[in-house]
N, C-alpha and C positions, 0 to 999 in steps of 0.2 A: 339614523332616524329613530325617534322615540317610539316606545310601544304604543302610546296614544295615537301618534300620527299614523303609525303602521295600521292600527285597527280602524282608525277613521277612514283610511283609504279603502279598507275592506268593506266597511259599513256603507260607504257611498256607492258601492257596486251592488245594486239590488239583486242581480242575477247570482252573485256569490253569497250574499248575506241572507236573503230571504228565500227559503226553500219553497218553491212553487208546488202546488198540489198536482204533481204529474205522476211520480213513480208510485208512491204508497196510497194515493187518494184517487179513487175513481170518480168520474163525474156524476154517477148516480148515488154516491155517498155510502157505498157498501165497503166493508173491510172483511173479506171473507164472507161469512154468513151474517155478520153483525152490521148494524147501522140502519140505513133506510130512512123513510119519511112517513111515519104513521101519524097523520094529523086529521082533524075534522075537515070536511069538505069546505066549510066556510073560510078556512085558512089557505086553501090550495092556491088561489090566485096571488095572495100576498107572498107565499113561499116561492112560487114560480118567479115572481118579480125579484125577490131577494136573491135567489140562486143565480139568475141571469146577471144581476148587478154585481154580485160578488165575483163571478168568473170574468166578467168584463173588467172589473177593477184590478184584479191581480195581473191582468195582461196589459194594463195601462201604465206606461212609464211615469206619467204625471202623478197618478194616484200613489204609486210606490214611492216616488221621490218626496211627496208631501209627507207620507207616513215616516219615511226614514229621516227626513229633516226634523220632525217632531221627536222622534226617538233620540236623536243626537242633542238637539238644542233645548228640549223641554223635559224629556225623561232623564237625560244625562247618560245615555249609552255612548260607547260600550260599557257595560258593567265589568268591574275588574275580575280577573281570574287570579286568586290570591293563593300563594303557597303557604299552607298551614303547617309550619315547621313543628310546633309543639304537639299538635294533634297527630301529625305524622309519626313523631317519635313515640307517642303513646300507643298508637295502633300498630306500628311496625310495617307501614306502607307509606308511599309518598302520595300525599293528598293535597289537591287543589280545591278551593272553594269558589264556585261561580256565584258572585255576590249580587244576586237579584234584590237582596235586602237594601242595597244602596240606590236603587231606582227612586225617582220621585214617587211619593206615596208609600214607599217602603216594601214593595213586593213586585213580583213578576206580573201581576194582574194589569198593570198600566199598559203593557205592550198591546194586549188584546183590546182594551177599552179605547185606546187611541185609534186603533185600526177600525173598530166597529163604529165609533162616532163619525169618523171620516166617511164611512160607507153610508151611515144614516143621513149625513149632510148631503152626500151625492144623490140620495133618493128623495131628498126634500123634506125629511122629518124635522119637527120642532120639539118633540118630546121623546125621551128615552126612559126605559124602565129596566130594572135588573133585580135578580135575587142575590142574596149574599149569605154566607155562613159565618166565617170568621170576621167578616166585615171588610176584608182587604179588597175584594172585588167591588163592593159597594162604594168604598172610598175612591177607588180608581175610576169607577163609572161616574160618580159625582164630580170628580176632578175633570174628567174629559168633557162632561156636559157643561160645566162652568166655563171651560176653555172655549167651547163652541157656542155659548149662549143659549143652551137648550134647557127646557124643563126636565126635571129628573125625579123619578119615584123609585125607591128601593124597598123591596120586600124582604123581611128578615124574620126568621122564626123567633118567637118570644123568648125561648130558651137562650138563643144566641144573642138576641137583643140585650138581655140582662147580663150575660157573661162577657160580652164584648162592647160594653157601654162606651168606652173610649172611642171606638170607631163609629158608634152611633153619633156621638157629638161631632166628630170630624165631618161626617156626611152632612149633618145639619148645618155646620159652619160653611160648607161648600154650596149650600142652597138647595140641597135635596130634601124631599119629604121621605122620611123613613117610616115604613108601615110595619108594625109588629104583627106577626101572624100567629094566631092563637089556636088554630085547628090542629087536630091529630097530635103528632109528637113535638110540634112547635120547633122543628129543626129545618135543615137546609132543603130536604125534599118537599116539605110543606110550603116553604117560601117559593120554591120553583112552581109548585102547583098553583099557588095564589097569583104569581106573576103571569103564568100562562092564562089563567082565567081573565085577568085584567086585559091581557093582550088580545084575547079573542073578542072581548067586548069593546075594545077601544082601538080601532084600526089606525088612529092618528099616531099611535105610539110605536116606537121601534124597540124591540126587545134585545138587549145586550146579554146574551148568555155568557157566563163566566168561565165555563170549562168546556172540554171537548165532548160534550154530551148534547142530547136533544136531537130533533129531526134534522136531516140534511137541509141546508149546508153547514149547520153550526159546527159539527165536529171538524170538518175540513177548514172552516173559516178560522176557528180559534187556533187550530194547529198552525195554520199559515202565519198568523200574527205572532204566535209564540215561538216559532222556529228560529227567530232571531237569537234566542238563548243558545241553542246548540251550534248555530253557525258561528257565532262569536267564540264560543268555547273551543270549537275545533280549530279556528285560526289561532287562538291564543295558546293552546297547548302545543300546537306545532311550532309556534314561535319560541316558546320557553323550553320545550323538551325535544323538539325535532322529530317527534313521533306522536301517534295517537295513544290515548290512555288504554290501559287494560280493562278498566271498569268506569262506567258512568252510573252514579247513584242519585236517586231522587225519591221524594215522598209522593204518595198518590192518594187522592180522594176521588174527584171526578176525572182528573188526569191531565190538566193543562200544563203545569210546570214540568211534569215528567215527559210528556210528549214533546214539549218545547225543546228540552235539552237532548232527548233521545233522537229527535228527527234527523240531525246531522250525522248520526252514527249508525242508523239502522242498516245501511248497506255495507257496513264494515263488520264482517262476521267475527273478527278477532277481538272486537270491543264488546265486553260483556255488559249488558244493560240490566240493572237490578233496581227494584222499587220497593219501598216499605209502605204498607197500608196500615190503617189504624185498627189494631186488634182489640183496643179498649181494655177490658178486664180479662181478655183471653178468648181464644176462638171456641172454647168449650162453654163459654158463658153466653147469656142472652144480651150482653152489653158489649157489642163488637161492631166494627165496620169493615171487616175483612172480606170484602165482596169477591175478590179474585181467588180467595182460598175457599170460600163457602158458597158462592153465588150460583144461581141457576138461570138458565135462559128465560127471558121474559120480554114482553113489549112494555117499555117504561118511558113515559114522558116523550113520546114521539119516536123512539128508536128501539131496535131489537138489540138487547145487550144482556149482561149478567146483573143480577140483583139478589140481595138477601131476600128470602121469601118465607112466608109462614106456611102452616100445614095446608092452607087452601091455595097455595101458589101465588099469593098476593105479596107485594112489597111489605116487608116488616120493618119496624123502627131499627135504626142503626145507632151506634154510640161510639164516640171517641172523645178523648180529652181535647183533641184538636178540632175546633168547630169546622174548619175547612175540609176535614176528612170524614166528617159525620154525615155520610150520604150512603144509602143502601145500594145504589147502582154504580156504574162505571162507564167511562167513554167506550164506544164500540170498537175503536181501534185497539184499545188495551185488551179487550176481550179476545180479539183476534191475535194479538201479539202473545197473549198467554197460551192460546191454543197451539200456535205454531212453535212455541218455545223460544222465540227470539228475545223476549224479556222474561226474567224471573221475578216473581212477586212474592214478598215475604210479609207475614203479619208481625207488627211491632206493638207491644203492649204499652199502655199509658206509662207504666213505671219505667220501662226501657227508654221511652221518649223523654220523660222527666230527667232521668239520669244523664241523657245525652245533652239536654238543654243546659244543665249545670256544667257538664264537661266542656262544651264548646265555649261557654261564657268564661269559665275559669282558665282554660288553656290558651284561648286566642283573643279574649276580650270582645267576642262577638256574641251577642244575645240573639239566638235564632227564634223565629216563629215556632210555636209548638208543632206545626205541620212539618217544618224543615228539620226539627229535632228528630222526627221519625227517620229521615234519611241519614242523619248523623249516626243514630243508633244502629241502623242497618249496616253502615260502613264499619263501625266498631266491631260488630259481630262477624261480618263476612270477610273482612280484609285483615283480620288480626294476624300479624306475623307472616303475611304472605309476600311482603316486599314487592308489591305491585304499584303501578301508577294509576291514580284514580282522580276523578272529578266528582265532587258532591255539589248538587244544585241547592244552594241556600235560597229558597224561594221567597222568603220574607223575613222581616225583623220581628223581634219578640216583645216589643213594648206592650202590645195588647194583652200579652199572656203573663206578664210579670206578677201582677197582683194575685193571680190564681195559683201560682207555683210555690210550693213550700220546700 
């Protein structure tokens, strides 16, 4: 039996492939002390309807089968788990790359947008909206909306709009209206704020949040749709190596690709889970996005979580060379996993990420997204000469970043 056939058999079994929100996710949306649903009263009825629909959908075999069929036949899953021989020799550990960059649209974001557009269709919506930083979530949302014949609006910080213009053009080609946000820091947080304002004022629109952030049920929902990454990786590494990895490595901004790959290994205490966050110009500078290193508890965009804050306890601007990591907050499950020690989070500077961007390109012929380069940089630092077995989640491809990297 070929590996592809083997994995396709795994992928068709939704109980094995898709991690249902039972063990790590509570129905009220709390992860330890973090999470919850802090929303205006005007949104309560809409969120109650969304929450009920989501939990009904994940228990519906027909919904799951439609989702899985699209993952296989449209997205191109399963994504390969590739043994990176030259990178392994350079690092001194055996490293596999989970190739989410090979998905349709070029990143892991498509997993979640396909799932949420199916949920929007189930609820009868005709219009979807989204925020985006690096543009990958925006492209994936525009793609899924085009597939389902829905109107689509994408909110993007003006700073990201300018530095990720290739993805802006891709979204527009897919029929989406891209709205540059010029308020505050003109980055991902501001795009989220603007999308939330539009959502409050336009009940006909379904909001596709791109990461494991926001009010319940979004952190649980995005986790569910992204858990395909870890479930595939687990089946693949067992097939290739006959055992689980010693380490699983990912980059983290809001936290969707990392929770997606970590989900299948959280209950395996011998598997070390580590994530690299955007340290920008250093954690001692004011140009950083190292939330899990520096963040404080706060209510942010509908959830209790950690965020970078100013002297008044308000969210302060973040910075990372990777637009997808340039966010002052973090998904509430990650805040909980940090507190419990199950996942270790490390700051990775811009320069370290740039060096890793070049390294993977030159050693393996794989140009990673600048976000993914943070995970590669962390692996190079933490796994050096340890002779361990590891998986790095390459969450996206780097076409969008090439013009900006020297």
